[in-house]
One Martini backbone bead per residue (centre of mass of N, CA, C, O) as a GRO file, in nm:
protein
  421
    1MET     BB    1  15.007   6.365  14.901
    2MET     BB    2  14.639   6.389  14.993
    3ASN     BB    3  14.496   6.643  15.191
    4THR     BB    4  14.166   6.714  15.333
    5VAL     BB    5  13.963   6.989  15.427
    6LEU     BB    6  13.639   7.023  15.592
    7VAL     BB    7  13.422   7.312  15.616
    8GLY     BB    8  13.220   7.537  15.766
    9VAL     BB    9  13.116   7.869  15.673
   10GLN     BB   10  12.906   7.894  15.891
   11TRP     BB   11  12.671   7.760  16.148
   12GLY     BB   12  12.624   7.514  16.021
   13ASP     BB   13  12.427   7.293  15.840
   14GLU     BB   14  12.547   7.277  15.526
   15GLY     BB   15  12.616   6.959  15.437
   16LYS     BB   16  12.878   6.794  15.512
   17GLY     BB   17  12.800   6.493  15.515
   18LYS     BB   18  12.738   6.466  15.204
   19ILE     BB   19  13.019   6.569  15.107
   20ILE     BB   20  13.185   6.356  15.241
   21ASP     BB   21  13.050   6.120  15.100
   22PHE     BB   22  13.132   6.214  14.815
   23LEU     BB   23  13.456   6.232  14.875
   24THR     BB   24  13.521   5.938  14.970
   25GLU     BB   25  13.565   5.803  14.692
   26VAL     BB   26  13.869   5.971  14.676
   27ASN     BB   27  13.924   5.837  14.957
   28ASP     BB   28  14.051   5.646  15.249
   29VAL     BB   29  14.026   5.863  15.491
   30VAL     BB   30  13.831   5.958  15.785
   31VAL     BB   31  13.833   6.258  16.002
   32ARG     BB   32  13.770   6.343  16.333
   33SER     BB   33  13.875   6.654  16.534
   34GLN     BB   34  13.592   6.761  16.664
   35GLY     BB   35  13.379   6.746  16.896
   36GLY     BB   36  13.061   6.575  16.916
   37ASN     BB   37  12.722   6.470  16.971
   38ASN     BB   38  12.630   6.769  16.862
   39ALA     BB   39  12.646   6.653  16.599
   40GLY     BB   40  12.481   6.639  16.254
   41HIS     BB   41  12.501   6.396  15.994
   42THR     BB   42  12.333   6.384  15.684
   43VAL     BB   43  12.263   6.081  15.489
   44GLU     BB   44  12.171   5.979  15.152
   45VAL     BB   45  12.120   5.634  15.046
   46GLY     BB   46  11.903   5.623  14.847
   47GLU     BB   47  11.642   5.530  15.077
   48LYS     BB   48  11.857   5.596  15.297
   49GLN     BB   49  11.895   5.730  15.629
   50TYR     BB   50  12.169   5.900  15.795
   51ILE     BB   51  12.263   5.975  16.142
   52LEU     BB   52  12.554   6.137  16.251
   53HIS     BB   53  12.773   6.228  16.535
   54LEU     BB   54  13.076   6.079  16.556
   55ILE     BB   55  13.086   5.928  16.303
   56PRO     BB   56  13.212   5.925  16.015
   57SER     BB   57  13.070   5.937  15.695
   58GLY     BB   58  13.270   5.722  15.562
   59ILE     BB   59  13.130   5.455  15.674
   60LEU     BB   60  12.924   5.433  15.413
   61THR     BB   61  13.190   5.341  15.267
   62LYS     BB   62  13.333   5.089  15.146
   63ALA     BB   63  13.655   5.029  15.303
   64LYS     BB   64  13.670   5.269  15.472
   65LYS     BB   65  13.843   5.474  15.692
   66CYS     BB   66  13.801   5.569  16.051
   67LEU     BB   67  13.858   5.862  16.269
   68ILE     BB   68  13.858   5.947  16.612
   69GLY     BB   69  13.998   6.207  16.744
   70ASN     BB   70  14.159   6.385  17.005
   71GLY     BB   71  13.963   6.653  16.973
   72THR     BB   72  13.745   6.498  17.075
   73VAL     BB   73  13.431   6.421  17.240
   74VAL     BB   74  13.331   6.116  17.420
   75ASP     BB   75  13.041   5.928  17.434
   76PRO     BB   76  13.037   5.597  17.490
   77LEU     BB   77  12.731   5.536  17.487
   78SER     BB   78  12.668   5.676  17.218
   79LEU     BB   79  12.873   5.523  17.042
   80VAL     BB   80  12.755   5.243  17.079
   81GLN     BB   81  12.479   5.309  16.955
   82GLU     BB   82  12.590   5.388  16.676
   83ILE     BB   83  12.723   5.121  16.607
   84GLU     BB   84  12.472   4.939  16.642
   85GLY     BB   85  12.300   5.089  16.430
   86LEU     BB   86  12.482   5.011  16.190
   87HIS     BB   87  12.469   4.704  16.220
   88GLU     BB   88  12.155   4.684  16.179
   89ARG     BB   89  12.218   4.816  15.868
   90GLY     BB   90  12.496   4.666  15.756
   91ILE     BB   91  12.736   4.827  15.894
   92LYS     BB   92  13.070   4.796  15.911
   93THR     BB   93  13.340   4.863  16.172
   94ARG     BB   94  13.539   4.651  16.189
   95GLY     BB   95  13.853   4.767  16.079
   96ARG     BB   96  13.743   5.088  16.021
   97LEU     BB   97  13.722   5.186  16.319
   98TYR     BB   98  13.866   5.458  16.515
   99LEU     BB   99  13.996   5.543  16.854
  100SER     BB  100  14.135   5.776  17.030
  101ASP     BB  101  14.315   5.767  17.338
  102ARG     BB  102  14.305   6.105  17.370
  103ALA     BB  103  14.023   6.133  17.401
  104HIS     BB  104  13.760   6.273  17.557
  105LEU     BB  105  13.519   6.229  17.813
  106VAL     BB  106  13.180   6.204  17.847
  107MET     BB  107  13.003   6.269  18.130
  108PRO     BB  108  12.720   6.276  18.314
  109TYR     BB  109  12.799   6.551  18.461
  110HIS     BB  110  12.816   6.717  18.200
  111ARG     BB  111  12.516   6.712  18.123
  112ILE     BB  112  12.407   6.837  18.382
  113ALA     BB  113  12.570   7.103  18.365
  114ASP     BB  114  12.470   7.198  18.092
  115ALA     BB  115  12.171   7.226  18.168
  116GLY     BB  116  12.205   7.399  18.425
  117ASN     BB  117  12.359   7.639  18.302
  118GLU     BB  118  12.151   7.719  18.087
  119ALA     BB  119  11.913   7.774  18.288
  120SER     BB  120  12.091   8.005  18.464
  121LYS     BB  121  12.142   8.191  18.238
  122ARG     BB  122  12.110   8.506  18.120
  123VAL     BB  123  12.265   8.401  17.866
  124LYS     BB  124  12.174   8.228  17.599
  125ILE     BB  125  12.314   7.980  17.377
  126GLY     BB  126  12.195   7.686  17.272
  127THR     BB  127  12.254   7.420  17.373
  128THR     BB  128  12.237   7.058  17.351
  129LYS     BB  129  12.310   6.911  17.632
  130ARG     BB  130  12.575   6.694  17.590
  131GLY     BB  131  12.850   6.805  17.750
  132ILE     BB  132  13.076   6.953  17.588
  133GLY     BB  133  13.174   7.202  17.741
  134PRO     BB  134  13.248   7.063  18.020
  135THR     BB  135  13.461   6.878  17.893
  136TYR     BB  136  13.654   7.098  17.793
  137GLN     BB  137  13.689   7.223  18.071
  138ASP     BB  138  13.827   6.973  18.201
  139LYS     BB  139  14.060   6.964  18.006
  140ILE     BB  140  14.180   7.243  18.083
  141ASN     BB  141  14.178   7.165  18.403
  142ARG     BB  142  14.295   6.865  18.427
  143VAL     BB  143  14.017   6.652  18.503
  144GLY     BB  144  13.997   6.449  18.284
  145PHE     BB  145  13.893   6.193  18.070
  146ARG     BB  146  14.026   5.929  17.881
  147VAL     BB  147  14.015   5.663  17.682
  148HIS     BB  148  14.256   5.507  17.820
  149ASP     BB  149  14.113   5.479  18.103
  150LEU     BB  150  13.925   5.232  18.018
  151LEU     BB  151  14.175   5.008  18.024
  152ASP     BB  152  14.177   5.066  18.352
  153LYS     BB  153  13.974   4.965  18.586
  154ASP     BB  154  14.097   5.041  18.864
  155SER     BB  155  14.181   5.330  18.802
  156PHE     BB  156  13.907   5.435  18.709
  157ALA     BB  157  13.745   5.381  18.968
  158GLY     BB  158  13.914   5.566  19.153
  159LYS     BB  159  13.889   5.834  18.995
  160LEU     BB  160  13.580   5.841  18.982
  161LYS     BB  161  13.513   5.849  19.282
  162ALA     BB  162  13.663   6.116  19.339
  163ARG     BB  163  13.517   6.295  19.126
  164ILE     BB  164  13.220   6.250  19.222
  165ARG     BB  165  13.258   6.369  19.497
  166GLU     BB  166  13.312   6.655  19.391
  167VAL     BB  167  13.061   6.690  19.208
  168ASN     BB  168  12.832   6.648  19.424
  169LYS     BB  169  12.885   6.913  19.570
  170ILE     BB  170  12.800   7.092  19.334
  171HIS     BB  171  12.518   6.972  19.293
  172LYS     BB  172  12.407   7.047  19.572
  173GLN     BB  173  12.438   7.357  19.544
  174ASN     BB  174  12.245   7.347  19.262
  175GLY     BB  175  12.023   7.110  19.265
  176TRP     BB  176  12.143   6.851  19.155
  177GLU     BB  177  12.209   6.551  19.057
  178ALA     BB  178  12.316   6.268  19.195
  179LEU     BB  179  12.589   6.034  19.179
  180SER     BB  180  12.689   5.703  19.100
  181ALA     BB  181  12.986   5.552  19.073
  182ALA     BB  182  12.900   5.258  19.024
  183LYS     BB  183  12.707   5.308  18.783
  184VAL     BB  184  12.902   5.452  18.599
  185ASN     BB  185  13.119   5.235  18.591
  186LYS     BB  186  12.950   5.009  18.464
  187SER     BB  187  12.866   5.154  18.199
  188PHE     BB  188  13.165   5.210  18.107
  189MET     BB  189  13.269   4.914  18.109
  190ASP     BB  190  13.070   4.810  17.903
  191ALA     BB  191  13.162   5.002  17.678
  192ALA     BB  192  13.466   4.926  17.678
  193GLU     BB  193  13.433   4.636  17.568
  194LEU     BB  194  13.319   4.736  17.289
  195LEU     BB  195  13.564   4.955  17.227
  196ARG     BB  196  13.846   4.820  17.242
  197PRO     BB  197  13.892   4.746  16.926
  198TYR     BB  198  13.905   5.073  16.849
  199ILE     BB  199  14.143   5.142  17.017
  200CYS     BB  200  14.406   5.393  16.966
  201ASP     BB  201  14.682   5.545  16.825
  202GLY     BB  202  14.599   5.799  16.627
  203ILE     BB  203  14.866   5.926  16.538
  204HIS     BB  204  15.014   5.675  16.442
  205LEU     BB  205  14.800   5.588  16.237
  206LEU     BB  206  14.796   5.845  16.061
  207HIS     BB  207  15.102   5.832  15.980
  208ASP     BB  208  15.081   5.561  15.843
  209PHE     BB  209  14.888   5.653  15.624
  210MET     BB  210  15.078   5.870  15.507
  211ASP     BB  211  15.318   5.677  15.443
  212ALA     BB  212  15.104   5.510  15.246
  213LYS     BB  213  14.951   5.734  15.068
  214LYS     BB  214  14.694   5.823  15.187
  215ARG     BB  215  14.380   5.960  15.155
  216ILE     BB  216  14.278   6.245  15.352
  217LEU     BB  217  13.975   6.330  15.538
  218PHE     BB  218  13.860   6.619  15.710
  219GLU     BB  219  13.588   6.637  15.940
  220GLY     BB  220  13.387   6.879  16.008
  221ALA     BB  221  13.223   7.050  16.272
  222GLN     BB  222  13.010   7.259  16.229
  223GLY     BB  223  13.117   7.610  16.224
  224THR     BB  224  13.293   7.896  16.201
  225PHE     BB  225  13.065   8.067  16.387
  226LEU     BB  226  13.138   7.837  16.632
  227ASP     BB  227  13.402   7.927  16.706
  228ILE     BB  228  13.575   8.006  16.993
  229ASP     BB  229  13.739   8.250  16.837
  230TYR     BB  230  13.563   8.329  16.545
  231GLY     BB  231  13.297   8.355  16.651
  232THR     BB  232  12.986   8.448  16.814
  233TYR     BB  233  13.079   8.550  17.084
  234PRO     BB  234  12.926   8.323  17.309
  235PHE     BB  235  12.774   8.183  17.046
  236VAL     BB  236  12.929   7.888  17.087
  237THR     BB  237  13.143   7.655  17.089
  238SER     BB  238  13.430   7.445  17.238
  239SER     BB  239  13.578   7.460  16.953
  240ASN     BB  240  13.777   7.426  16.662
  241THR     BB  241  13.609   7.466  16.339
  242THR     BB  242  13.846   7.519  16.184
  243SER     BB  243  14.107   7.413  15.994
  244GLY     BB  244  14.324   7.416  16.227
  245GLY     BB  245  14.175   7.199  16.409
  246SER     BB  246  14.267   6.946  16.244
  247CYS     BB  247  14.558   6.936  16.345
  248THR     BB  248  14.518   6.932  16.663
  249GLY     BB  249  14.278   6.702  16.648
  250ALA     BB  250  14.492   6.474  16.497
  251GLY     BB  251  14.821   6.511  16.455
  252ILE     BB  252  14.908   6.732  16.232
  253PRO     BB  253  15.061   6.917  16.008
  254PRO     BB  254  15.001   7.189  15.807
  255THR     BB  255  15.180   7.069  15.563
  256SER     BB  256  14.960   6.827  15.503
  257ILE     BB  257  14.779   7.035  15.364
  258ASN     BB  258  14.622   7.090  15.040
  259THR     BB  259  14.298   7.116  15.097
  260VAL     BB  260  14.009   7.347  15.121
  261TYR     BB  261  13.681   7.296  15.206
  262GLY     BB  262  13.380   7.484  15.159
  263VAL     BB  263  13.067   7.480  15.315
  264VAL     BB  264  12.763   7.615  15.157
  265LYS     BB  265  12.485   7.775  15.156
  266ALA     BB  266  12.247   7.952  14.955
  267TYR     BB  267  12.205   8.025  15.245
  268THR     BB  268  12.113   8.094  15.591
  269THR     BB  269  12.192   7.932  15.910
  270ARG     BB  270  12.078   7.881  16.260
  271VAL     BB  271  12.138   7.762  16.593
  272GLY     BB  272  12.028   7.941  16.834
  273GLU     BB  273  12.189   8.194  16.959
  274GLY     BB  274  12.238   8.513  16.826
  275PRO     BB  275  12.359   8.680  16.578
  276PHE     BB  276  12.166   8.764  16.253
  277PRO     BB  277  12.160   8.978  15.999
  278THR     BB  278  11.986   8.793  15.760
  279GLU     BB  279  11.733   8.745  15.896
  280GLU     BB  280  11.419   8.574  15.777
  281ASP     BB  281  11.108   8.476  15.851
  282SER     BB  282  10.981   8.412  15.572
  283LEU     BB  283  11.197   8.209  15.489
  284GLY     BB  284  11.158   8.017  15.726
  285ASP     BB  285  10.862   7.949  15.670
  286LEU     BB  286  10.909   7.825  15.394
  287LEU     BB  287  11.117   7.600  15.474
  288HIS     BB  288  10.947   7.466  15.697
  289GLY     BB  289  10.702   7.406  15.505
  290MET     BB  290  10.904   7.200  15.339
  291GLY     BB  291  11.071   7.038  15.575
  292ARG     BB  292  11.302   7.229  15.646
  293GLU     BB  293  11.526   7.312  15.887
  294PHE     BB  294  11.611   7.069  16.095
  295GLY     BB  295  11.771   6.935  16.342
  296ALA     BB  296  11.951   6.635  16.374
  297THR     BB  297  11.988   6.645  16.695
  298THR     BB  298  11.720   6.827  16.811
  299GLY     BB  299  11.482   6.936  16.596
  300ARG     BB  300  11.522   7.219  16.558
  301ALA     BB  301  11.448   7.509  16.433
  302ARG     BB  302  11.590   7.698  16.203
  303ARG     BB  303  11.739   7.977  16.131
  304CYS     BB  304  11.673   8.216  15.863
  305GLY     BB  305  11.856   8.343  15.566
  306TRP     BB  306  12.043   8.517  15.378
  307PHE     BB  307  12.310   8.552  15.209
  308ASP     BB  308  12.646   8.604  15.357
  309GLY     BB  309  12.925   8.759  15.230
  310VAL     BB  310  13.080   8.849  15.479
  311LEU     BB  311  13.112   8.574  15.616
  312ALA     BB  312  13.230   8.416  15.375
  313ARG     BB  313  13.487   8.585  15.343
  314PHE     BB  314  13.604   8.545  15.626
  315SER     BB  315  13.608   8.235  15.619
  316GLY     BB  316  13.798   8.204  15.375
  317ARG     BB  317  14.045   8.330  15.513
  318ILE     BB  318  14.079   8.157  15.787
  319ASN     BB  319  14.069   7.872  15.619
  320GLY     BB  320  14.169   7.861  15.320
  321VAL     BB  321  13.974   7.844  15.083
  322ASP     BB  322  13.967   7.675  14.766
  323LYS     BB  323  13.679   7.524  14.781
  324LEU     BB  324  13.338   7.493  14.684
  325ALA     BB  325  13.033   7.381  14.849
  326ILE     BB  326  12.702   7.399  14.727
  327THR     BB  327  12.394   7.402  14.897
  328ASN     BB  328  12.044   7.412  14.880
  329ILE     BB  329  11.930   7.532  14.612
  330ASP     BB  330  11.636   7.405  14.610
  331GLY     BB  331  11.519   7.604  14.837
  332LEU     BB  332  11.495   7.849  14.596
  333ASP     BB  333  11.308   7.765  14.350
  334GLY     BB  334  11.024   7.944  14.430
  335LEU     BB  335  11.150   8.225  14.397
  336GLU     BB  336  11.132   8.548  14.276
  337GLU     BB  337  11.337   8.651  14.502
  338ILE     BB  338  11.693   8.712  14.583
  339LYS     BB  339  11.911   8.767  14.848
  340VAL     BB  340  12.229   8.952  14.897
  341CYS     BB  341  12.493   9.008  15.109
  342GLU     BB  342  12.773   9.239  15.071
  343TYR     BB  343  12.724   9.437  15.323
  344TYR     BB  344  12.761   9.661  15.593
  345LYS     BB  345  12.589   9.872  15.831
  346LEU     BB  346  12.745  10.090  16.088
  347GLY     BB  347  12.594  10.336  16.076
  348ARG     BB  348  12.829  10.502  15.867
  349LYS     BB  349  12.956  10.233  15.823
  350LYS     BB  350  13.138  10.025  15.605
  351LEU     BB  351  13.128   9.662  15.598
  352ASP     BB  352  13.347   9.360  15.505
  353TYR     BB  353  13.326   9.271  15.814
  354PRO     BB  354  13.295   9.116  16.115
  355PRO     BB  355  13.239   9.197  16.417
  356SER     BB  356  13.333   9.083  16.738
  357ASN     BB  357  13.094   9.222  16.854
  358PRO     BB  358  12.774   9.115  16.903
  359GLU     BB  359  12.635   9.394  16.922
  360ALA     BB  360  12.742   9.503  16.656
  361LEU     BB  361  12.632   9.279  16.475
  362LYS     BB  362  12.335   9.326  16.552
  363ALA     BB  363  12.350   9.635  16.431
  364CYS     BB  364  12.376   9.539  16.158
  365LYS     BB  365  12.315   9.628  15.818
  366PRO     BB  366  12.210   9.478  15.546
  367ILE     BB  367  12.330   9.488  15.208
  368TYR     BB  368  12.148   9.440  14.917
  369THR     BB  369  12.109   9.213  14.647
  370THR     BB  370  11.882   9.151  14.382
  371PHE     BB  371  11.738   8.849  14.249
  372LYS     BB  372  11.619   8.652  14.018
  373GLY     BB  373  11.442   8.386  14.002
  374TRP     BB  374  11.396   8.057  13.845
  375LYS     BB  375  11.124   7.894  13.894
  376THR     BB  376  11.268   7.600  13.914
  377SER     BB  377  11.378   7.292  13.920
  378THR     BB  378  11.706   7.144  14.036
  379SER     BB  379  11.696   6.825  14.113
  380LYS     BB  380  11.786   6.709  13.810
  381ALA     BB  381  12.061   6.799  13.827
  382ARG     BB  382  12.409   6.666  13.709
  383GLU     BB  383  12.507   6.946  13.592
  384TRP     BB  384  12.579   7.265  13.531
  385LYS     BB  385  12.403   7.295  13.258
  386ASP     BB  386  12.125   7.207  13.407
  387LEU     BB  387  12.106   7.471  13.518
  388PRO     BB  388  11.975   7.750  13.549
  389LEU     BB  389  12.092   8.048  13.460
  390LYS     BB  390  12.015   8.202  13.726
  391ALA     BB  391  12.156   8.000  13.912
  392ARG     BB  392  12.443   8.035  13.799
  393GLN     BB  393  12.464   8.337  13.855
  394TYR     BB  394  12.422   8.318  14.158
  395LEU     BB  395  12.665   8.129  14.224
  396LYS     BB  396  12.885   8.322  14.118
  397VAL     BB  397  12.839   8.536  14.336
  398LEU     BB  398  12.909   8.361  14.579
  399SER     BB  399  13.198   8.309  14.488
  400GLU     BB  400  13.296   8.604  14.481
  401LEU     BB  401  13.231   8.669  14.781
  402SER     BB  402  13.411   8.425  14.897
  403GLY     BB  403  13.685   8.372  14.716
  404SER     BB  404  13.584   8.100  14.568
  405LYS     BB  405  13.568   7.807  14.397
  406ILE     BB  406  13.353   7.610  14.241
  407ASP     BB  407  13.315   7.235  14.272
  408ILE     BB  408  13.033   7.187  14.425
  409VAL     BB  409  12.692   7.064  14.381
  410SER     BB  410  12.369   7.080  14.554
  411VAL     BB  411  12.006   6.956  14.492
  412GLY     BB  412  12.005   6.749  14.742
  413PRO     BB  413  12.016   6.479  14.979
  414LYS     BB  414  12.134   6.295  14.775
  415ARG     BB  415  12.405   6.158  14.635
  416GLN     BB  416  12.304   6.206  14.323
  417GLU     BB  417  12.259   6.534  14.405
  418THR     BB  418  12.573   6.549  14.318
  419PHE     BB  419  12.832   6.772  14.169
  420TYR     BB  420  13.064   6.866  13.955
  421VAL     BB  421  13.198   7.157  13.784
   0.00000   0.00000   0.00000
């Protein structure tokens, strides 16, 4: 048995999609275990670019199986669009893609509540407004719909009518759009007919794969510091984005995991609000000017900063990262000098871990070590020795600060611009 979890070490957008695509070659099954269509994984194969939101990136490799696990929240209308988009581009999904019947459904009223709540909050979170948070809220409140509900038309229609009656009262109080149960029911039943062949008992399927000695890769969405427990709360997502979330979100025991890959950018980015100790506007201006660092889901410009060794070290510990995949090295190719944060100063205190209080984290001053840039393109590198000496030295420092060994390096967006060390 060889099962691997892949997680984002930072605030998401580390390039997990392309690393999953790269690792799929040596795995049989790829599983998404949390999040929803608020994620955006971009993969470039040849001259084609694919942006996936719910479907695991493994779908782009022929004959590989993919499962959307019970820990995800699924907008069935969005999923149908994603499946149809793949079919239009010649990617077959029937017999390869599976959807857990225990996954919760994102309903239209969740999207309305998400947008309305964000607009009214005194503290903005920076949500994608895809309804993810309200769906998880209904899950915890035990009033949510699950995928298996779509398979019983009469029962679904009755439950939906009652739930929308309750929801519309809340919408009226807040001045939000009222919903028609009949219209929602029709759109969801249309989607259900298309999704029916994909729906399965995900836990049973996954354990069958393990019994058959299949190699399974668990694809994380977002990043460690968006985790509901370990991230920069309240500026986080609504699920567990760390490695432990793969077990609860897919239905496997922790003893089934053999390796944890941590994906990290050679610098740091985040989307949305919240503290960001190493943020540097000039670096953001440079990267945006290169056409880099715009969100795959929202198109928003990402906030950019120097590599934060404090966050990387903390992330490595709570995820149990065995191996690092470092991406976006080519984004630093033109710089004279590159900074790396080794620790924080908070008042007179020296910190080698991030404080849990976001106000304290905001007040932390990053203490940098400065490195000379390599001032040459890395995009043609296809193995470790092809990288400039200064780039290799820089990456070794990131490895030391993270506490994990480098296993994969990425020097561009394309599949062939990735290699093992």
